[in-house]
N, C-alpha and C positions, 0 to 999 in steps of 0.2 A: 276645404272651401269654407267660406265664411258663413257665420250664422245668419247674416242678413240675406245671403243669397239662398240659404237653405230654406228659410222662412218664405222667400219669394217663390220658390218652387212649390211649397206646400200651398201657397196662395192659389196656385193653378189648379190644384186638385179639388174635387168636390168637397163641400163642407163636411160630409159624414166621414170622409177619409182624413180630413184635417183633425177631426176630434180624436183620432186614434193616436195622434201625436200630441 
């Protein structure tokens, strides 16, 4: 899958989980 879609999925996660990536 594309990076754009991957980042879009991370956008759904809470901010503290986004920092893990």
